[in-house]
PLY file of the C-alpha trace (Angstrom):
ply
format ascii 1.0
element vertex 96
property float x
property float y
property float z
element edge 95
property int vertex1
property int vertex2
end_header
-25.58 41.24 21.66
-24.18 37.96 20.43
-25.94 35.93 17.72
-25.32 32.19 17.47
-26.97 29.26 15.76
-28.75 26.50 17.63
-26.03 24.02 16.70
-23.29 26.37 18.00
-24.99 26.78 21.36
-25.61 23.02 21.61
-21.89 22.33 21.15
-20.67 25.00 23.58
-23.56 25.42 26.03
-21.42 26.05 29.12
-19.43 28.75 27.35
-22.54 30.54 26.07
-24.27 30.33 29.45
-21.22 31.99 30.98
-21.27 34.70 28.28
-24.99 35.28 28.93
-24.05 36.62 32.37
-22.58 39.71 30.70
-24.36 39.96 27.34
-27.59 38.96 25.68
-27.38 36.02 23.30
-29.78 35.53 20.39
-30.05 31.89 19.32
-31.08 31.62 15.69
-32.65 28.61 14.01
-33.59 28.37 10.35
-37.04 26.88 11.01
-38.09 28.74 14.17
-38.19 32.21 15.62
-34.99 33.25 17.41
-34.87 32.98 21.19
-32.93 35.11 23.67
-30.70 33.95 26.51
-30.01 36.51 29.21
-28.87 36.53 32.79
-31.34 36.35 35.65
-30.14 39.78 36.78
-30.97 41.28 33.36
-34.34 39.52 33.30
-35.17 40.92 36.75
-34.02 44.39 35.68
-36.31 44.26 32.64
-39.20 43.09 34.80
-38.59 46.00 37.18
-38.60 48.44 34.24
-41.88 46.93 33.02
-43.40 47.05 36.52
-42.32 50.68 36.92
-43.87 51.58 33.56
-47.24 50.08 34.50
-47.13 51.64 37.96
-46.51 55.03 36.31
-49.45 54.41 33.96
-51.70 53.56 36.90
-50.62 56.68 38.81
-51.24 58.82 35.73
-54.69 57.28 35.27
-55.50 57.96 38.93
-54.58 61.62 38.46
-56.04 62.21 35.00
-58.95 59.83 35.22
-59.69 56.68 33.32
-60.77 56.86 29.69
-63.36 54.39 28.55
-62.42 51.91 25.84
-64.61 53.42 23.10
-63.20 56.89 23.76
-59.64 55.53 23.59
-60.35 53.73 20.29
-61.89 56.88 18.77
-58.89 58.97 19.85
-56.38 56.51 18.39
-58.34 56.20 15.15
-58.55 59.99 14.80
-54.81 60.32 15.42
-54.02 57.62 12.86
-56.25 59.26 10.26
-54.62 62.64 10.93
-51.16 61.10 10.51
-52.23 59.46 7.25
-53.64 62.75 5.91
-50.44 64.58 6.85
-48.35 61.91 5.14
-50.42 62.26 1.97
-50.07 66.03 2.08
-46.30 65.79 2.58
-46.02 63.27 -0.22
-47.94 65.62 -2.50
-45.69 68.54 -1.59
-42.53 66.57 -2.35
-43.74 65.27 -5.70
-44.06 68.74 -7.30
0 1
1 2
2 3
3 4
4 5
5 6
6 7
7 8
8 9
9 10
10 11
11 12
12 13
13 14
14 15
15 16
16 17
17 18
18 19
19 20
20 21
21 22
22 23
23 24
24 25
25 26
26 27
27 28
28 29
29 30
30 31
31 32
32 33
33 34
34 35
35 36
36 37
37 38
38 39
39 40
40 41
41 42
42 43
43 44
44 45
45 46
46 47
47 48
48 49
49 50
50 51
51 52
52 53
53 54
54 55
55 56
56 57
57 58
58 59
59 60
60 61
61 62
62 63
63 64
64 65
65 66
66 67
67 68
68 69
69 70
70 71
71 72
72 73
73 74
74 75
75 76
76 77
77 78
78 79
79 80
80 81
81 82
82 83
83 84
84 85
85 86
86 87
87 88
88 89
89 90
90 91
91 92
92 93
93 94
94 95
């Protein structure tokens, strides 16, 4: 991954666009969030990965059944509380 400033990319746009065909470019700016320049092929590959992930999730839900929202929230909250309790226990064990 190549990181460049906005002024660098403005001066050498053609060069950076050519480089974006083979590597991701992060354009940094002091007053804004960075942006990413990548090839269309990489963008399409990432979209395919994302589509495959959601298709897998849908297939899994069809097999295992759909959980309702409240049930999902309760499960995640319980898991987070368990993790927090375990972290406190571990912290207590390491402080002695």
